[in-house]
C-alpha positions in Angstrom: 21.3 116.4 74.7 22.9 114.1 77.3 23.6 115.0 80.9 27.1 114.0 81.9 27.9 113.8 85.6 31.4 115.1 86.3 30.9 115.8 90.1 34.3 114.4 91.0 36.4 114.9 87.9 35.5 118.6 87.6 36.9 119.2 91.1 40.2 117.2 91.1 43.5 117.5 89.3 44.0 113.7 89.4 44.7 112.1 86.0 44.3 108.4 87.1 42.4 106.0 84.8 38.8 107.0 85.6 39.5 110.7 85.4 41.2 110.2 82.0 38.3 108.2 80.7 35.8 110.8 82.0 37.7 113.8 80.5 38.1 112.0 77.2 34.4 111.1 76.9 33.5 114.7 77.7 35.7 116.0 74.9 34.3 113.4 72.5 30.7 114.2 73.2 31.3 117.9 72.7 28.2 120.1 72.3 26.1 116.9 72.5 26.4 116.8 76.3 25.7 119.1 79.2 28.3 118.5 82.0 26.7 118.7 85.5 27.7 118.2 89.1 26.0 117.7 92.4 27.0 120.8 94.4 27.1 119.7 98.1 26.8 123.4 99.2 23.8 124.2 97.0 22.5 120.6 97.8 21.3 120.3 94.2 22.5 119.5 90.7 23.7 122.3 88.4 25.6 122.7 85.1 29.3 123.2 85.6 30.6 126.7 85.9 33.6 128.1 84.0 36.2 127.3 86.5 35.0 123.7 86.7 35.1 123.4 82.9 38.7 124.7 82.9 39.6 121.9 85.5 38.5 119.3 82.9 41.4 120.4 80.7 44.1 120.0 83.3 47.3 118.6 81.9 49.5 118.5 85.0 48.4 115.8 87.5 47.7 116.7 91.1 49.4 114.9 93.9 46.1 113.6 95.4 42.8 112.1 94.1 40.4 114.0 96.4 38.0 116.7 95.2 38.5 120.3 96.1 35.9 123.1 96.3 37.3 126.7 96.5 35.9 128.9 99.4 34.2 131.2 97.0 32.3 128.3 95.4 31.3 126.9 98.8 30.0 130.3 99.9 28.1 130.9 96.6 26.4 127.5 96.7 25.4 128.0 100.3 24.0 131.5 99.7 22.0 130.2 96.7 20.6 127.4 98.8 19.4 129.8 101.5 18.0 132.1 98.9 16.0 129.3 97.4 17.5 129.9 94.0 17.9 126.2 93.1 19.8 125.4 89.9 19.0 126.4 86.3 18.7 123.5 83.8 17.6 123.8 80.2 14.2 122.2 79.5 13.8 118.4 79.1 12.0 118.6 75.7 13.0 116.0 73.1 15.7 117.0 70.6 14.9 117.5 66.9 15.2 113.7 66.3 12.5 113.1 68.9 14.9 111.7 71.6 14.5 112.6 75.2 17.4 113.8 77.2 19.5 111.0 78.7 22.2 110.7 81.3 25.7 109.2 81.3 27.3 108.5 84.6 31.1 107.9 83.9 32.3 108.2 87.5 32.3 105.8 90.5 29.9 108.0 92.4 30.0 108.5 96.2 27.1 107.7 98.6 26.2 111.4 98.7 25.8 111.5 94.9 23.9 108.2 95.0 21.3 109.7 97.3 21.0 112.7 94.9 20.5 110.6 91.8 16.6 110.5 91.8 16.3 114.3 91.1 18.9 114.0 88.4 17.0 111.1 86.9 13.9 113.3 86.8 15.9 115.8 84.7 16.8 113.0 82.3 13.7 111.2 81.1 15.7 109.5 78.3 18.0 106.4 78.8 20.3 106.6 81.9 23.5 104.8 81.6 26.5 104.2 83.9 30.0 103.1 83.0 31.3 100.1 85.0 35.0 99.7 85.5 35.9 96.6 87.5 35.1 94.4 90.5 38.6 94.4 91.9 37.2 95.4 95.3 35.4 92.1 95.3 38.0 89.9 93.8 41.1 91.3 95.5 39.8 93.0 98.7 43.2 92.4 100.4 44.8 94.7 97.9 42.1 97.4 97.8 41.7 100.4 100.2 39.5 99.4 103.0 37.0 102.3 102.4 36.6 101.1 98.8 35.9 97.5 99.9 33.3 98.7 102.4 31.6 101.0 99.9 31.5 98.6 96.9 28.5 96.4 97.6 26.3 99.4 98.0 27.6 100.9 94.8 26.8 97.7 92.9 23.3 97.8 94.2 22.9 101.5 93.2 23.8 100.6 89.6 20.6 98.7 89.4 18.7 102.0 89.2 20.1 102.8 85.7 18.6 101.8 82.4 21.8 100.2 81.2 25.4 99.6 82.1 28.4 100.0 79.7 31.2 97.8 81.1 34.7 98.6 79.8 35.5 95.0 79.1 34.0 91.5 78.8 35.7 90.7 82.1 34.0 93.6 83.9 30.6 92.8 82.3 30.7 89.2 83.4 31.8 90.2 87.0 28.9 92.6 87.4 26.3 90.2 86.0 27.7 87.5 88.2 27.4 89.6 91.3 23.8 90.6 90.5 22.9 86.9 89.9 24.4 86.1 93.3 22.4 89.1 94.8 19.2 87.7 93.3 18.4 90.9 91.4 15.4 90.3 89.2 14.9 92.6 86.2 18.5 94.0 86.3 19.4 96.5 83.5 21.2 95.2 80.4 25.0 95.2 80.5 27.1 95.6 77.4 30.9 95.5 77.0 32.2 98.5 75.2 36.0 98.5 75.4 37.7 101.9 75.9 39.6 104.0 73.3 43.1 105.2 72.9 43.9 108.8 73.6 46.2 110.4 71.1 48.3 112.4 73.5 50.1 115.1 71.7 49.0 113.6 68.4 51.8 111.0 68.7 49.7 107.8 69.1 50.8 105.1 66.7 53.8 107.1 65.6 57.0 105.0 65.9 59.4 106.4 68.5 63.1 105.6 68.8 64.1 104.4 72.3 67.0 106.3 73.9 69.1 104.1 76.3 69.9 105.8 79.6 73.2 105.8 81.5 72.3 102.3 83.0 71.2 100.8 79.6 67.7 100.3 78.2 64.8 101.7 80.1 61.9 99.5 81.1 58.8 101.6 81.8 55.9 100.8 84.0 52.9 103.3 84.1 50.2 103.0 86.7 49.1 104.0 90.1 51.3 102.4 92.8 48.8 100.4 94.7 48.4 96.8 96.0 46.7 95.2 93.0 49.1 96.8 90.5 51.7 94.3 91.9 54.7 96.6 91.9 56.4 94.6 94.6 56.6 91.6 92.3 58.0 93.9 89.5 60.6 95.4 91.8 61.6 91.9 93.1 61.9 90.7 89.4 64.2 93.6 88.6 66.4 92.9 91.6 66.8 89.3 90.4 68.0 90.5 87.1 70.3 93.3 88.5 71.8 90.7 90.8 72.6 88.6 87.7 74.4 91.6 86.2 71.8 92.5 83.6 72.1 96.3 82.8 68.8 98.3 82.5 66.9 101.0 84.3 63.4 100.6 85.7 61.2 103.7 85.5 57.9 103.9 87.4 55.3 106.6 86.7 52.1 107.0 88.6 50.5 108.3 91.8 51.1 106.3 95.0 47.9 105.2 96.8 48.3 106.2 100.4 47.1 102.9 102.0 48.1 100.1 99.6 51.1 101.7 97.9 53.3 102.1 101.0 55.1 98.8 100.6 56.1 99.6 97.0 57.4 103.0 98.1 59.4 101.4 100.9 60.9 98.8 98.5 61.8 101.5 96.0 63.6 103.4 98.7 65.5 100.2 99.7 66.6 99.5 96.2 67.7 103.1 95.6 69.6 102.9 98.9 71.6 100.0 97.4 72.3 102.0 94.2 69.9 100.0 92.0 68.8 101.9 88.9 65.1 102.4 89.7 63.5 105.8 89.0 60.2 106.9 90.5 59.1 110.5 90.3 55.3 110.2 91.0 52.7 111.1 88.4 53.7 112.7 85.1 52.0 115.2 82.9 51.1 114.3 79.3 54.3 115.8 77.8 56.6 113.9 80.2 54.5 110.7 79.8 54.9 110.9 76.0 58.6 111.4 76.4 58.9 108.4 78.7 57.2 106.1 76.2 59.6 107.4 73.5 62.7 106.7 75.6 61.8 103.2 76.9 62.7 99.9 75.2 59.3 98.3 76.3 56.8 98.5 79.1 55.7 96.2 81.9 52.2 96.3 83.4 52.4 93.8 86.3 48.8 94.2 87.5 47.0 91.2 89.0 43.7 92.3 87.6 42.1 95.2 85.7 38.8 96.3 84.3 40.6 97.2 81.1 44.3 98.2 81.4 44.7 101.6 79.6 48.5 101.5 80.0 48.7 98.4 77.9 47.0 99.8 74.8 48.7 103.2 75.3 52.0 101.3 75.1 50.9 99.4 72.1 49.6 102.5 70.4 53.0 104.0 70.6 54.7 100.9 69.1 56.0 99.7 72.4 55.7 96.0 73.4 54.2 95.3 76.8 54.7 92.5 79.3 51.4 91.8 81.1 49.1 89.2 82.4 47.4 87.1 79.7 44.1 86.5 81.5 41.0 88.6 82.2 40.7 92.1 80.9 44.4 92.3 80.3 44.2 89.2 78.2 41.5 91.0 76.1 43.8 93.9 75.6 46.7 91.6 74.6 44.7 89.6 72.0 45.6 91.6 68.9 49.4 91.2 69.4 52.3 93.3 70.7 52.2 91.8 74.2 54.3 89.2 76.0 51.3 87.8 77.8 52.1 85.7 80.9 50.2 83.0 82.8 51.4 84.5 86.1 52.9 87.9 87.1 54.9 86.6 90.0 58.5 87.9 90.4 60.1 84.9 88.7 57.8 85.1 85.6 58.3 88.8 85.3 62.0 88.4 85.6 62.1 85.8 82.8 59.9 88.0 80.5 62.0 91.1 81.0 65.2 89.3 80.4 63.8 87.8 77.2 63.0 91.1 75.7 66.2 92.7 76.9 68.4 90.0 75.4 66.4 89.0 72.4 66.2 91.9 69.9 64.4 89.7 67.3 61.5 88.9 69.7 61.2 92.5 70.8 61.1 93.6 67.1 58.4 91.1 66.4 56.2 92.4 69.2 56.9 96.0 68.1 55.7 95.1 64.6 52.6 93.5 66.0 51.9 96.6 68.1 52.5 99.0 65.2 49.9 97.0 63.1 47.1 97.2 65.6 44.2 99.6 65.2 42.5 101.2 68.2 39.2 103.1 68.4 39.4 106.8 69.1 37.3 108.5 71.8 35.0 109.8 69.1 34.5 106.2 68.0 33.8 105.2 71.6 31.3 108.1 72.1 29.4 107.1 68.9 29.3 103.4 70.0 28.0 104.3 73.5 25.3 106.7 72.4 24.2 104.4 69.6 23.6 101.6 72.1 21.9 104.1 74.5 19.4 105.0 71.7 18.1 101.4 71.8 17.5 101.3 75.6 14.1 101.6 77.2 14.1 104.5 79.7 12.4 104.8 83.0 12.6 101.1 84.0 10.7 99.7 87.0 12.7 99.4 90.3 14.7 96.2 90.5 13.6 93.6 93.0 16.5 92.2 95.1 16.4 89.1 97.3 16.6 90.0 100.9 
């Protein structure tokens, strides 16, 4: 059995990319995993309780990313700690196939969790693997929350303690290995690129949907957290260029706004709405509303400057919707199989030209939709099998990594 650290995800209603990956992996692993968390009130690791398991199936996104611990859970953990009860874990004996229990760390863990990893490692004598998402905090620090930028170098060092790292794209793998080389880390764990899967939300993935024009014309959809690196300002400026030319369409934005780096986008949206421009932003959406939005749009735009993977791109393609996105890095990897209008640059002018092409050229849009409909994406069950098969070949309990001082 595999231990699965869900310390943050089990205590938040957020449905941003990492939480969606983590929840999807938990479901795919099923009875083959034991979800656990580090309880800061117990000050120890423990299996998830019923209320935390129920949190993993949340379908309506919360308005904030932070974790929340109810008062009763805080009191219970504190009382157990003072009573010296500790936490009950099943034994660490090998399974019937002779494999020792391993560990999957699918979250970007906090400093507090990092300090508590050694006792969790002791409960997982088999291979211990962490997922790695991206190095955006290094490549675009000016567009990343300051707290994340300050925390990131320490997090990358802490990843050296694992037996292997499963990066979500070739771009992410290369970025992590490059940083470790720069750091002078000797004996670093192996890093493999295992691209993410497509969630079949509502069972509608890959089913063709008929777009429904709104009162302002076709709807252009953009799904993703409103934050600096997602480049919504350039998208909004691109749409303003086209509206000023008289092109009729509506822009719909879906996603949580990051409090620090998303402010400028929110201000720009308010300015455009104040001038009666057809831009719609309603914050994050639940799965039903998100599915409806994909069904109603003509195509999607993902203007991000850089990603570890780009889930909204393959989610768009999996629903037969063409996507405008950057053609380099991890987004270029997602665009390789067709269905995307991949750009060399995602500045306002380039985005405006791409959006206008798809709005005014039905034949090109139809070609991209046909390419999207023909693509095959792995399921989360496929991903879980690929990840665990790779883990089976790792050597557990590696020696500590030497780092140049």
